[in-house]
C-alpha positions in Angstrom: -33.3 0.7 163.7 -32.3 -1.1 160.6 -32.7 0.7 157.1 -33.3 -1.2 153.8 -31.7 0.2 151.0 -34.0 1.2 148.1 -33.2 -0.7 144.9 -32.0 1.6 142.2 -33.9 2.9 139.5 -33.1 1.3 136.0 -34.1 4.6 134.2 -32.0 6.6 136.6 -28.9 4.3 135.9 -29.4 4.4 132.1 -29.3 8.3 132.3 -26.2 8.4 134.5 -24.6 5.8 131.9 -25.5 8.1 129.0 -24.4 11.1 130.9 -21.0 9.7 131.6 -20.6 8.5 128.1 -21.5 11.7 127.0 -18.6 13.2 129.0 -16.2 10.9 128.1 -17.1 11.4 124.3 -16.8 15.2 125.0 -13.4 14.7 126.8 -11.9 12.9 124.0 -13.0 15.9 121.7 -10.9 18.5 123.8 -7.8 16.0 124.7 -4.9 17.8 123.6 -3.4 15.8 120.4 0.0 13.7 120.8 3.4 15.0 119.9 3.6 13.0 116.9 0.1 14.4 115.7 1.5 17.9 116.0 4.7 17.1 114.2 3.2 15.4 111.2 0.2 18.0 111.0 2.7 21.0 111.4 5.2 19.6 108.8 2.4 18.9 106.3 0.9 22.2 106.4 4.5 24.2 106.3 5.5 21.9 103.3 2.1 22.6 101.5 2.5 26.3 102.2 6.0 26.4 100.9 5.1 24.3 97.9 2.4 26.7 97.0 4.7 29.7 97.1 7.6 27.9 95.2 4.9 26.7 92.4 3.8 30.3 92.2 7.4 31.7 91.6 8.5 28.8 89.4 5.3 29.6 87.0 5.4 33.5 87.1 7.5 33.3 84.0 5.2 31.1 81.9 2.6 32.1 79.3 -0.4 31.0 81.2 0.4 33.7 84.0 0.8 33.2 87.8 -2.8 33.5 88.7 -4.1 30.8 86.9 -1.4 28.3 88.2 -2.1 29.9 91.7 -5.7 29.6 91.9 -5.6 25.9 90.6 -2.9 24.8 93.2 -4.4 27.1 95.9 -7.8 25.4 95.4 -6.6 22.0 96.0 -4.4 23.4 99.0 -7.6 24.7 100.3 -9.6 21.6 99.8 -6.8 19.2 100.9 -5.9 20.7 104.0 -9.3 20.8 105.8 -9.8 17.2 104.2 -6.7 16.1 106.0 -8.0 17.2 109.5 -11.5 15.6 108.7 -9.9 12.3 107.6 -7.9 12.3 111.0 -11.1 12.2 113.0 -11.9 8.7 111.2 -11.9 5.7 113.5 -9.4 3.0 113.0 -12.2 0.4 112.7 -13.7 2.5 109.5 -10.2 2.8 107.9 -10.0 -1.1 108.2 -13.4 -1.5 106.5 -12.5 0.9 103.8 -9.3 -0.9 102.7 -11.0 -3.1 100.1 -13.4 -0.6 98.5 -10.5 1.7 98.4 -8.4 -0.5 96.5 -11.2 -1.7 93.9 -12.2 1.9 93.5 -8.5 3.2 93.0 -7.9 0.4 90.4 -11.1 1.0 88.6 -10.1 4.6 88.2 -6.7 3.9 87.2 -8.1 1.6 84.3 -10.1 4.7 83.1 -7.0 5.9 81.6 -7.2 3.3 78.9 -10.4 4.6 77.7 -11.4 7.8 75.8 -11.1 9.6 79.2 -7.5 8.8 79.1 -4.8 11.6 78.4 -1.4 10.7 76.9 1.5 13.0 77.7 5.3 12.4 76.7 4.5 8.7 76.1 2.8 8.3 79.4 -0.8 7.4 79.5 -1.6 8.2 83.3 -4.0 10.8 83.4 -7.8 11.1 82.8 -10.0 14.4 81.9 -13.6 14.5 83.6 -15.6 17.7 83.6 -12.7 19.8 82.6 -10.5 18.6 85.3 -7.3 16.5 84.8 -6.4 14.0 87.5 -3.9 11.2 88.0 -5.7 8.1 89.5 -2.4 6.3 90.4 -1.9 8.8 93.1 -4.7 7.5 95.0 -3.8 3.9 94.2 -0.7 4.8 96.3 -2.8 5.1 99.6 -5.3 2.6 98.8 -2.6 0.0 98.1 -1.0 0.8 101.6 -4.2 0.6 103.3 -5.2 -2.7 101.9 -2.0 -4.5 102.4 -2.1 -3.4 105.8 -5.4 -4.8 106.3 -4.6 -8.0 104.8 -1.4 -8.6 106.8 -3.3 -7.9 109.7 -5.8 -10.7 109.1 -2.9 -12.9 108.6 -0.6 -11.8 111.4 -0.4 -15.2 113.0 0.5 -16.9 109.9 3.3 -14.6 108.6 5.9 -17.2 109.1 4.3 -19.2 106.2 5.5 -17.9 102.7 2.1 -18.7 100.9 0.0 -16.6 103.6 2.6 -13.7 103.0 2.4 -13.7 99.3 -1.1 -14.5 98.6 -3.2 -12.6 98.0 -0.7 -9.5 98.8 1.8 -10.1 95.8 -0.8 -11.3 92.9 -3.2 -8.2 93.9 -0.3 -5.9 94.3 1.2 -7.0 90.7 -2.2 -6.5 89.1 -2.4 -2.9 90.6 1.1 -2.0 89.8 0.7 -3.5 86.3 -2.2 -0.9 85.4 0.2 1.7 85.9 3.1 0.1 84.1 0.6 -0.3 81.2 0.4 3.4 80.9 4.2 3.6 80.6 4.7 5.4 84.0 7.9 3.6 85.4 8.3 6.2 88.2 4.9 5.8 89.9 5.2 1.9 89.5 8.5 2.2 91.2 6.9 4.0 94.3 4.2 1.6 94.4 6.8 -1.2 94.6 8.4 0.7 97.6 4.9 0.7 99.3 4.6 -2.9 98.8 8.3 -3.7 100.2 7.6 -1.1 103.1 4.5 -2.7 104.2 6.0 -6.2 104.2 9.1 -4.8 106.2 7.2 -3.2 108.9 4.7 -6.2 109.3 7.7 -8.2 110.6 7.9 -10.9 108.1 11.1 -13.1 108.1 14.0 -12.0 106.2 14.1 -14.8 103.9 10.5 -14.1 102.9 11.2 -10.4 102.3 14.3 -11.0 100.1 12.1 -12.8 97.4 9.7 -9.6 96.7 12.8 -7.4 96.8 14.5 -9.5 94.1 11.5 -9.9 92.1 11.0 -5.9 92.5 14.6 -5.4 91.0 14.4 -7.9 88.1 11.0 -6.3 87.0 12.3 -2.7 87.0 15.4 -3.9 85.1 13.3 -5.7 82.6 11.0 -2.8 81.9 14.2 -0.5 81.3 15.8 -3.0 79.2 12.8 -3.4 76.9 12.2 0.2 76.3 14.8 2.0 74.4 13.8 5.4 75.5 14.0 4.4 79.1 17.4 2.7 78.5 18.8 5.7 76.8 17.7 8.1 79.7 19.0 5.8 82.2 22.5 5.4 80.6 22.8 8.9 79.6 26.0 10.5 81.0 25.4 14.1 82.2 28.7 14.8 83.6 29.8 16.7 80.4 28.1 18.6 77.7 28.1 15.8 75.0 24.5 14.9 75.7 23.2 18.6 76.7 20.5 19.1 74.0 18.8 15.6 74.6 18.4 13.6 77.7 20.5 15.8 80.0 19.1 19.0 79.0 16.9 19.5 82.3 19.5 17.8 84.5 22.3 20.0 83.4 20.1 23.1 84.0 18.9 22.0 87.3 22.5 21.5 88.7 23.5 25.0 87.1 20.4 26.6 88.9 21.3 25.0 92.4 24.9 26.0 91.7 23.9 29.7 90.8 22.0 29.8 94.2 24.7 29.4 96.5 24.3 29.4 100.2 21.8 32.1 100.6 20.1 32.2 96.9 19.1 34.8 94.4 16.1 35.7 96.3 12.4 34.6 96.1 11.1 35.1 92.4 14.5 35.6 90.9 15.3 32.5 89.3 16.7 32.5 85.9 16.4 29.0 85.1 12.5 29.0 85.0 12.7 31.3 81.9 12.4 28.6 79.7 15.6 26.9 80.5 14.1 24.4 82.9 10.6 23.2 81.2 9.5 21.1 84.2 10.3 23.7 86.8 7.3 23.7 88.8 6.8 19.8 88.7 9.7 17.5 88.9 12.1 20.1 89.1 10.7 22.3 91.8 13.6 21.7 94.2 16.1 23.0 91.8 14.1 26.4 91.8 14.3 26.0 95.6 18.0 25.8 95.5 18.3 28.9 93.0 16.1 31.4 94.8 16.7 30.4 98.6 20.1 28.6 98.3 21.4 25.9 100.4 19.5 27.2 103.3 16.3 26.8 101.4 17.1 23.2 100.6 18.1 22.4 104.1 14.8 23.6 105.4 13.0 21.5 102.9 15.2 18.4 104.1 14.7 19.2 107.6 10.7 19.4 107.2 10.8 16.1 105.6 13.0 14.9 108.5 10.7 15.9 111.2 7.7 14.4 109.2 9.6 10.9 109.2 10.4 11.5 113.0 6.7 11.7 113.9 5.6 8.8 111.6 8.2 6.5 113.0 7.2 7.4 116.3 3.7 6.3 115.7 5.0 3.0 114.4 7.1 2.7 117.6 4.3 3.3 120.2 1.5 1.6 118.6 0.2 -1.8 119.5 -2.0 -2.3 116.4 -0.1 -4.1 113.7 -2.7 -2.6 110.9 -1.6 1.0 112.1 2.3 0.0 112.2 2.1 -1.5 108.7 -0.1 1.2 107.0 2.1 3.9 108.6 5.2 2.2 107.3 3.9 1.8 103.7 2.6 5.6 103.6 6.0 6.9 105.3 8.2 4.9 102.8 6.0 6.3 100.0 6.4 9.9 101.0 9.9 9.8 101.8 10.8 7.4 99.1 9.2 9.7 96.5 10.9 12.8 98.0 14.4 11.1 98.0 13.9 9.9 94.2 13.0 13.4 93.2 15.8 15.3 94.9 18.2 12.6 93.6 17.0 13.2 90.1 17.5 17.1 90.5 21.0 16.8 91.9 22.0 14.4 89.2 22.3 11.1 91.4 19.3 9.3 89.4 18.1 9.5 85.8 15.0 11.5 85.0 11.9 9.3 86.3 9.0 11.9 86.3 8.4 11.6 90.2 7.0 14.8 91.8 8.3 16.0 95.1 5.4 15.4 97.7 3.5 18.6 99.0 5.6 20.8 96.7 5.5 19.9 93.2 2.7 21.5 90.9 -0.3 18.9 90.6 -3.5 18.8 92.3 -4.0 15.2 92.4 -0.6 14.4 94.0 -1.0 17.3 96.4 -4.7 15.8 97.4 -3.7 12.3 97.7 -0.6 13.2 99.9 -2.6 15.2 102.1 -5.3 12.5 102.4 -2.5 10.1 103.4 -1.2 12.5 106.2 -5.0 12.6 107.4 -4.8 8.7 107.7 -1.4 9.3 109.6 -2.9 11.7 112.0 -5.8 9.5 112.7 -3.2 6.9 113.7 -1.2 9.3 115.8 -4.7 10.2 117.8 -4.6 6.4 119.2 -1.2 6.7 120.5 -1.5 6.8 124.5 -0.1 9.8 126.2 2.4 9.4 129.0 0.8 9.9 132.5 1.9 13.2 134.2 3.9 12.8 137.3 1.7 12.8 140.4 2.2 15.5 142.7 3.2 14.2 146.2 1.3 15.5 149.1 
């Protein structure tokens, strides 16, 4: 006897599809993170904790006391680390939609430094004070610029061989954003923003002849800004190899080298720095690496460099494995920002570069800088979640 199959119930099919979607979503939540995710997240957490310990040690000799600094820096670390993992859950489509609003908002915040909310320190007008809190808007501008350039170049990915599609609107808008920082006389942050622009263009895959022009423009711009400012020119041309300029532009540089030399291989011990007692005014900020070298010695410096190296390995693996141009370009810009800024800071401490006022990412004192870097790491972690995992070998029967 022939049996006729009953037509399936639409409601039951809908329930099954919803149940399958729920199981898939639940499975994604409990999917183990990629190796790149673990590498970036672990190095970010370790550098943040390491930096907090060193800031507490470097400020233990200040008049404000260690507890005040510990509470402020620790507060931003406590807020920033969970926020980093929260950002890592954002979908890539949302980050793409966020590119334009983030750049507009960050630029608007940067322009607030020229209002009565702005604060000037040592000739740089790059901070604002709101409700008793001091923040540096240019730190958030770094992340916003990387996301925006990646989104624009993604939209133009089929026309990157044509020069005006590469440069417009990327170059004019970037110049305006960087110009808002230069107007506050912060050349160090402006140089980092130029590095982000060049990093995004490089990892977008534009032709070398199109990449050379922005590099030359950036070099010419930095030289021009240095020449027109007698203060910058004096610091750049200062010779710190002898004691002739000890009491002026080379004071901190010389004491930073002395501190690291005094630390030797094993260091003087955590909290036993001598330079932090008034000899190194920016011990917790731009010269935190000198305190690491003095208290923890060459071993401590190698550990810091190794952590940044592991961070770079994880980020470059994300760029290598992804098939999304937006992820590759944004990751390139953020990686060049963090690593480039770290190299500049360490180069200043060991006397390779002149003093530029660039903090060491994750480690230097400054809540805004720490929060911005942790947000950028959250974006990298969101990118790392999209990396396909290698299939496990099938067990032969």
